[in-house]
Steps between C-alpha positions, in 0.01 A plus 500: 500500500134391503369158403235462231250221462450385143157335494453308178155470344419262219750355260525133443731203514617350171340169411801302377823429684729677251299821523481474881880465513535806277272705728680381814831602340354847434403529866846383607665760277271776627575408863871499418473838328326644808808411704493649851162667431337154534384449859279193444434342161164385633286230348193447289180449697230243444175457690362798690210595722386852577382611844262797507497765773190326640683169523339314212735285294472457123696287254759672287692824517239749386468684169873521423668224699869504581693236303835550675731749668858621543666757730762744372694798634507829311568869564146603404169373369599611150830310529310188613263532203800526268643174643159329482456587130747224410310229691412193290140495630429790264599301192258229616208742489495586869524831683694617805382712791801678655450614861742649752507317832596640839575358841194554716661361814 
């Protein structure tokens, strides 16, 4: 069964503690609902730098920076998309890029 990278873009963290706790509970429930499909819950990301093919380094993550990631297992890309549709990042205004990974070595 292939692994799929869920690359989160956008979304935001709630400003007050009660709302943050609510959002974290939603993430916890989603991870629990994924069960054995969850390979790595991942983490949000913060600061980023981008390295061009010519070696120059710029601040930030480009036009649509990654805001976090998770890894899941699914039978197909469509099955992975179905699992990702329940992710709490979507209710926070973000989007998810779902990409199949493979072992290169």
